[in-house]
VODRENNU-228338 format. One record per residue: x, y, z of N, C-alpha, C, O in turn. Coordinates in steps of 0.001 Angstrom, whole numbers, plus 500000, padded with zeros to 6 digits. Layout:
BEGIN
XYZXYZXYZXYZ...
//
This chain:
BEGIN
396984862916645503397568863162644549398734863989644159398725865199644388399715863421643597400958864590643446400108865480642149399352864965641325400512867083642256400027867818641434400529867470640061401723867502639762399533867125639220399888867036637777399264867723636846398150868078637230399593868137635511398812868819634415398841867657633522399865867047633212397165867281632969396879866385631987396792867318630844396308868408631145397169867154629501396970867871628476397248866806627504397411865633627841397309867305626081397843866382624824399218866499624886399874867426625360399544865619624438400968865253623956401408866169623248400720866888622524402820866237623422403609867119622078404477866103621281404345864969621741405203866165620374406070865081619754407352865083620404408196864233620120407578866100621368408791866215622177409020865197622951410116864726623255407746864783623343407289863816624562407066862381623971406512861614624758407358861909622848407189860599622032407961859791622839407275859011623498409398859687623055410327859292623706410057858806624965410412857650625193409336859629626105409062859765627250408035858700627235408242857640627826406840858949626531405685858161626195405672856520626018405132855573626589406576856718624897407610855075624630407898854484625866407346853462626272408888855212626562409594854234627784408481854132628615408412853040629178407585854921628874406505854862630221406048853785629733406382852777630355405437853643628889404423852552628385405028850914628524404530849872628949406335851269627949407058849757628267407579849584629766407767848543630396407715850604630061407884850235631932406571849415632472406479848319633025405468850510632043404466850016632983403741848477632471403211847660633222403913848360630838403981846779630348404587845891631146403987845020631776405938846094631153406699844754631908406369844846633326406508843835634016405897846066633912405768845912635394404569845162635494404654844163636208403293845428634872402016844895634657402391843369634632402497842616635600402555843111633404402108841561632780403185840465632918403043839374632367404476840835633811405821839858633929404804839253635118404103839868635922405009837681634904404371836763635643403174836259635798402752835264636387402442837515634870400974837102634152400830836667633032399953835839632786401942837293631797401576836525630591402998836016630124403916836776630432403269835135629597404679834633629055405776835755628468405563836740627761406802835333628920407716836790628198407430837221626832407077838373626581407578836301625934407542836361624523406367837566624119406459838482623302405169837165625077404098837889625103404192839478625407403795840447624761404920839357626725404811840605627120405664841469626158405222842600625955406939841084625464407835841850624704407063842065623563407371843139623047406243841512623005405367841569621902404659842993621993404697843914621178403897842899623413402876843732623603403873845114623244403610845894622328405316845269624353406043846138624509406493846777622615406274847886622129406960845914622164407231846134620466405926847045619865406024848087619217404845846443620213403763846602619157402919847905619791402209848628619091403117848088621255402284849283621631403318850379621876402831851507621957404836850274622029405749851142622156406625851914621123407506852765621245405981851223619944407228851934618999407108853160618541406090853584617993408401853968618787408548855377618652407783855835617696406930856720617761408256854945616441407682856020615247406102855800615416405320856728615208405699854599615780404001854890615662403410856004616733402523856748616314403921856170618265404036857068618881403946858581618317402953859305618400405044858872617794405635860236617039404116860315615914403414861325615860403902859335615280402953859470614036401657859845614688400937860690614156401251859144616041399935859361616463399931860602617016398904861277617075400962860958617418401060862423618292400388863442617204399449864167617535400991863448615739400699864423614823399339864341614437398838865364613969398636863308614545397250862901614040396223863211614784395208863238614088396023863454615865394694863726616753394143864070615958394562864773615038392557863471616184391330864263615288391830863746613782390899863847612982392756863346613325392891862948611928392348862165611197391761862305610125392658860948612091392103859549611398390777859347612320390735859430613547389754859076611471388529858642612439388792857532613421389304856452613124388380857912614662388373857352615701389697857386616605389886856618617548390398858173616273391280858534617166391570859695617830391819860536616966391670860200618992391726861293619471392834861648620171392732862633620902393936861033620110395185861339620201395627861042621814394832860885622742396875861012621885397396860985623180397498862112624034397781863231623606397252861825625369397491862725626502398531862337627366398768861144627556399174863236627906400044862862629071400219864030630282400309865258630250400223862866631535400069863652633044401865864270633092402812863493632967402020865708633287403074866173633694403012866461635022402009867027635456404023866133635827404446866484637665404999868092637202405069868752636165405323868253638613405459869762638182407345869942638128407894871023638341407832869114637919409057869128637324408976868895635806410023868419635367408248869051635104408041868507633784408203867261633100408481867178631903407971865995634111408511864711633975407050864232633257406103864921633634406745863269632381405665862257631841405528861371633019406378860484633105404630861435633936404180860447634704402968859609634324402865858531634910402098859914633494401178858974633229400926859420631486401324860481631007400324858551630864399762858649629599398507857921629522398127857092630349397871858295628444396454857608627925396179858168626650396579859289626335395418857332625800395049857423624617393566856895624664393103856015625389392858857758623576391378856670623564390948857464622094391528858351621467389735856769621856388982857366620683387587856806620742387301855886621508386680857395619886385585856917619473385470855934618063384663856140617156386344854963618097386108854055616750384596853644616295384497853232615140383615853701616945381933853430616443381389854745617048381732855544617919380496854604616274379306855701616676378755855610617829378189854535618022378705856653618999378067856409619941379115855611621441378828855537622635380184855197620779381034853970621690382914854917621932383828854964621110382876855353622963384344855271623215385048854161623441384677853063623856386078854544623136387301853205623734388723854015624096389288854872623417389133853431625455390303853532626389391369852638625429391288851410625453392283853257624657393040852331624015394078852089624783394529850944624805394622853035625506395908852876626759395591853822627790394815854777627769396311853393628664396048854319630238397029853439631103397014852261631461398192854873631357398857853945632412399763855275633025399928856359632465400357854781634517400959856029635348402246855188635816402103854022636185403305855707635796404557855341636239404588854248637652404248854635638770404964853119637416404523851809638333405028852544639891404340852308640885406262853431640003406128853882641462405234855273641819405240855955642844404597855395640782402825856497641518401985856243641293401052857037641417401759854675640710400329853999640966399653854200642105400295854212643155398249854394642124397459854908643281397418856108643879396969856521644949398080856667642800398185858394643589397040859455642653397054860679642523396253858595642192395298859582641493395697860030639590395043860840638932396565859461639224397210860060637742396206859489636895395643860036635946396011858107637425395218857561636087393990857785636226393459857763635116393147858024637170392008858926637351391893860037636592390980860229635789392904860873636846393052862308636444393327862308634830393043863270634116393994860946634297393848860719633008392610859881632468392253860183631329392124859192632907390615858806632566389468859448632437388510859366631667389818860249633543388591861776633350389026862387631857388346862264630839390121862971631940390251863686630707389958863021629326389248863561628478390633861659629145389887860708628061388688860752628084388233860898626950387724860675629084386493860770628791386030861841628816384802861759628852386323862671628817385713864225628630385868864358626993384990864892626314387157863779626399387138864144624859386353863227624319385788863642623307386028861800624702385266860852624191383382861294624515382491860694623914383145862201625347382400862572625540381730863704624078380758863471623360382647864881624040382795865570623042382403865025621405382088865678620410382549863765621583382136863484620371381262862492620357381250861621619487380383862563621425378724862004621447378925860823622028377732860582622215379495859850622484379797858822622911378709858240624109379004858819625154378053857707624234377363857198625186378049856020626054377798856052627259378751855151625661379534854231626434380900854494626218381400855195625338381539853755627258383038853759626952383765852377627325383449851834628384384568851888626629384936850385626976386214850277626870386682851238626261387278849231627327388569849154627835388798847537627557388028846683627997389943847251626782390248846279626512391433845681627535392384846459627602391570844610628252392302844490628858393007843053628379392297842226627807394501842758628640395613842119628138395235840522628607395342839505627922394707840670630153394534839300630613393524839775631488393260840910631883392851838307631778391509838426632957392504838675634112391927839044635135393566838593634198394173838629635856394910840349635650395673840758636526394679840963634798395265842336634340395013843210635600393916843400636124396570843859636120396524844647637591395362845785637052394806846166638082394996846212636339394272847273635945392575847218636046391820848187635978392224845862636219391158845308636213390089846397637635389006846981637654391256846141638637390083846614639611390091848377639690389253849083640251391172848761639029391131850499638702389740850593638100388744850886638761389740850308636726388553850203635823387404849849636286386406850421635848387262848695637404385994848683638128385508849695638822384427850273638717386611849901639715386451851374640883385786852228639972384822852816640463386034852466638764385562853807637965384394853448637324383910854435636770383551852159637125382450851847636980382321851031635934381227850653635513383436850705635443383380849439634162382952848214635018383124847999636217382295847412633972381448845848634319382151845534633397382798846256632638382017844091633443381939843050632448382604841754632616382665841476633814383114840876631877383834839607632283384985839408631317385006840151630336385904838544631454386924838541630717387636839599630214388019840341631119387980839974629043389153841070628955388389842386628361389064843255627809387175842503628464386258843431627832385437843936629054384564843325629670385958845302629280384960846091630144384229847529629450384677848274628578383014847584630161382184848812629352381651849239631001381641848650632082381170850787630441380625851631631380379920852771630658380486853358629736378516853142631119377800853979630493378477855626630749379133855944631741378130856537629593378506857956630084377683858763630499378047859877630876
//
């Protein structure tokens, strides 16, 4: 794994988060989902205004635990994740991605570990993730991390 630091995001990283999410969504879903659906995911999930607001409220909204970033030794955002505990006892991974060029290098595992630690701190006993497609390229990653399920909803015990 390339050396990365995983930590809470700061407001100055909002643009890097937005760009990385958009790149990862397009890279992952082009050819799996119709183009308008991919662009809808980008516009919905990568809004700079939304990300800036969400960075400013970790823990301030029920169920939201904030954005995390993976930073390489040069200070570049190479991965992002967000999670929360929307229902008592059940955590949710809302977003998790690594730079497409660095997938398979351990960045996603480091981010998932950090999100899971935050979720456990809020007494969650299970963790869930919703995928955008049954053919989601992230399915294999989550299954290797112990998530199970059919369709687009995967769960694991903590």
